[in-house]
C-alpha positions as CSV (number, residue, x, y, z in Angstrom):
1,M,-147.4,-165.0,38.7
2,S,-145.3,-164.6,35.6
3,V,-141.9,-162.9,35.5
4,N,-143.3,-159.9,33.7
5,Q,-146.1,-159.5,36.1
6,A,-143.8,-159.8,39.1
7,G,-141.6,-157.2,37.6
8,L,-144.4,-154.8,37.1
9,V,-145.6,-155.4,40.7
10,E,-142.1,-154.7,41.9
11,I,-141.9,-151.4,40.0
12,A,-145.4,-150.4,41.3
13,V,-144.4,-151.3,44.9
14,A,-141.1,-149.4,44.5
15,I,-142.8,-146.2,43.2
16,G,-145.6,-146.5,45.9
17,G,-143.1,-147.2,48.5
18,I,-141.0,-144.1,47.6
19,A,-144.1,-141.9,47.5
20,F,-145.4,-143.2,50.9
21,W,-141.8,-142.9,52.4
22,L,-141.6,-139.3,51.3
23,A,-145.1,-138.6,52.7
24,G,-144.1,-140.4,55.9
25,V,-140.9,-138.3,56.3
26,A,-142.9,-135.0,55.7
27,A,-145.6,-136.1,58.1
28,V,-143.2,-137.0,60.9
29,F,-141.1,-133.8,60.3
30,F,-144.0,-131.4,60.3
31,R,-145.9,-133.1,63.2
32,G,-142.8,-133.7,65.2
33,F,-140.6,-130.6,64.7
34,V,-142.3,-127.8,62.7
35,I,-145.7,-127.7,64.4
36,P,-144.2,-127.9,68.0
37,G,-141.7,-125.3,67.0
38,A,-144.4,-122.9,65.9
39,K,-146.4,-123.6,69.1
40,L,-143.2,-122.8,71.0
41,V,-142.9,-119.4,69.5
42,D,-146.6,-118.7,70.0
43,L,-146.3,-119.6,73.7
44,K,-143.2,-117.4,74.0
45,F,-145.1,-114.4,72.7
46,E,-148.1,-115.2,74.8
47,I,-146.2,-115.5,78.0
48,A,-144.0,-112.5,77.2
49,E,-147.1,-110.4,76.7
50,R,-148.7,-111.5,79.9
51,R,-145.5,-110.7,81.8
52,G,-145.2,-107.4,80.2
53,L,-141.9,-107.9,78.7
54,F,-142.7,-105.6,75.8
55,T,-143.3,-102.6,77.9
56,Q,-140.4,-102.8,80.3
57,I,-137.8,-100.1,80.3
58,P,-134.2,-101.4,80.2
59,P,-132.1,-100.8,83.4
60,D,-130.5,-97.4,83.8
61,D,-127.8,-98.5,86.4
62,V,-124.1,-98.0,85.7
63,P,-122.1,-101.1,84.9
64,R,-119.6,-101.9,87.6
65,T,-117.0,-104.0,85.7
66,E,-115.5,-103.9,82.3
67,A,-117.0,-107.2,81.3
68,E,-120.4,-105.9,82.4
69,L,-120.0,-102.9,80.3
70,R,-118.9,-104.9,77.2
71,E,-122.0,-107.1,77.8
72,R,-124.2,-104.1,78.0
73,V,-122.7,-102.5,74.9
74,S,-123.0,-105.6,72.8
75,R,-126.7,-106.1,74.1
76,N,-127.5,-102.5,73.2
77,E,-126.0,-103.0,69.7
78,V,-128.0,-106.1,69.1
79,G,-131.1,-104.3,70.5
80,L,-130.6,-101.3,68.2
81,F,-130.1,-103.6,65.2
82,A,-133.3,-105.5,66.1
83,A,-135.2,-102.2,66.5
84,S,-134.0,-101.1,63.0
85,Q,-135.4,-104.3,61.6
86,G,-138.7,-104.1,63.5
87,K,-137.9,-107.0,65.7
88,E,-138.0,-105.4,69.2
89,R,-140.5,-107.9,70.5
90,E,-138.4,-110.9,69.3
91,F,-135.3,-109.3,70.9
92,A,-137.2,-108.9,74.2
93,I,-138.2,-112.6,74.0
94,W,-134.6,-113.6,73.2
95,E,-133.3,-111.7,76.2
96,A,-136.0,-113.2,78.6
97,W,-135.3,-116.7,77.2
98,R,-131.6,-116.3,77.7
99,D,-131.5,-114.5,81.1
100,D,-134.8,-115.4,82.9
101,P,-135.0,-119.0,84.0
102,G,-138.5,-118.5,85.3
103,F,-139.7,-117.4,81.7
104,K,-138.0,-120.4,80.1
105,A,-139.5,-122.7,82.8
106,E,-142.9,-121.3,82.2
107,V,-142.8,-121.6,78.4
108,T,-141.5,-125.1,78.6
109,G,-144.1,-126.1,81.1
110,R,-146.9,-124.8,78.9
111,L,-145.3,-126.6,75.9
112,R,-145.4,-129.8,77.9
113,E,-149.2,-129.3,78.2
114,Y,-149.3,-129.8,74.5
115,Y,-146.6,-132.2,73.7
116,P,-145.0,-134.9,75.8
117,P,-141.2,-134.5,76.2
118,R,-139.2,-135.8,73.2
119,H,-142.4,-137.2,71.8
120,T,-140.9,-137.3,68.1
121,Y,-137.9,-139.4,69.3
122,V,-140.2,-141.8,71.3
123,A,-142.4,-142.2,68.2
124,L,-139.4,-142.9,66.0
125,L,-138.1,-145.3,68.5
126,L,-141.4,-147.3,68.3
127,G,-141.1,-147.3,64.6
128,G,-137.5,-148.8,65.2
129,V,-139.0,-151.4,67.4
130,W,-141.3,-152.4,64.5
131,D,-138.2,-152.8,62.3
132,A,-136.5,-155.1,64.8
133,V,-139.5,-157.2,65.3
134,F,-140.2,-157.4,61.6
135,L,-136.5,-158.3,60.6
136,A,-136.1,-160.9,63.4
137,S,-139.4,-162.7,63.2
138,P,-141.2,-165.1,60.9
139,L,-143.6,-162.1,60.2
140,R,-141.3,-161.1,57.4
141,D,-141.9,-164.4,55.6
142,A,-145.6,-164.0,56.0
143,L,-145.8,-160.5,54.7
144,V,-143.2,-160.7,51.8
145,P,-144.0,-163.0,49.0
146,E,-141.1,-164.6,47.1
147,Q,-141.7,-162.8,43.9
148,V,-141.8,-159.3,45.4
149,G,-138.7,-158.9,47.4
150,V,-138.7,-155.2,47.2
151,L,-141.7,-155.3,49.5
152,T,-139.3,-155.9,52.4
153,A,-137.9,-152.4,51.8
154,V,-141.4,-150.9,52.1
155,W,-142.1,-152.8,55.4
156,V,-138.7,-151.7,56.8
157,L,-138.7,-148.0,55.6
158,V,-142.2,-146.9,55.2
159,V,-144.1,-148.6,58.0
160,P,-142.0,-147.3,60.8
161,L,-142.5,-143.8,59.8
162,W,-146.3,-144.2,59.7
163,I,-146.2,-146.0,63.1
164,A,-144.2,-143.1,64.4
165,F,-146.7,-140.6,63.0
166,G,-149.6,-142.5,64.6
167,A,-147.7,-142.7,67.9
168,M,-147.3,-138.9,67.9
169,L,-151.0,-138.4,67.1
170,V,-151.8,-140.8,70.0
171,M,-149.4,-139.0,72.4
172,E,-150.8,-135.5,71.4
173,A,-154.3,-136.7,71.8
174,W,-153.5,-138.0,75.2
175,K,-152.1,-134.6,76.2
176,T,-155.1,-132.9,74.7
177,A,-157.4,-135.0,76.8
178,A,-155.5,-134.4,79.9
179,R,-155.6,-130.7,79.1
180,R,-159.4,-130.8,78.7
181,R,-159.9,-132.8,81.9
182,K,-157.9,-130.2,83.8
183,A,-159.9,-127.4,82.3
184,K,-163.2,-129.1,83.3
185,V,-161.9,-129.6,86.8
186,L,-161.0,-125.9,87.1
């Protein structure tokens, strides 16, 4: 390969590597954080609806201490502000999430039916293991030709993200299969 061809190949690899790295970052971010966050919100609303949190009347008892009175006043102010913004349901969920450990445990338990605990971090750790193995082994010499040194950056930066993405998909598929098996048994 001539010097000009090697230079063109390096430029193409660098541009492709940047594009695949950005796509990998987006894939891991959305699959690991955004989609589970949206599922968490959906589960909060579903469980709050089932528990009847949106139809409960606030307690009418008299606060006994000054601290309790301050807490009640600030909670009422936040509740009135939420009501003025049309966010009464979100406020009820926020209160339940903050004050009711049973609600929080039920939502978290239901979320664990869909996603393993810290699955994004475990998947990124697997990508990091790939980096360690790649950098410390003769595999690097086999996968990176002498003329295209920029390919090392692609193997070190891009591949771990896609390994993490694949690992997240496998963990989520495992949870889905477990949920379906459980539904068949019931």
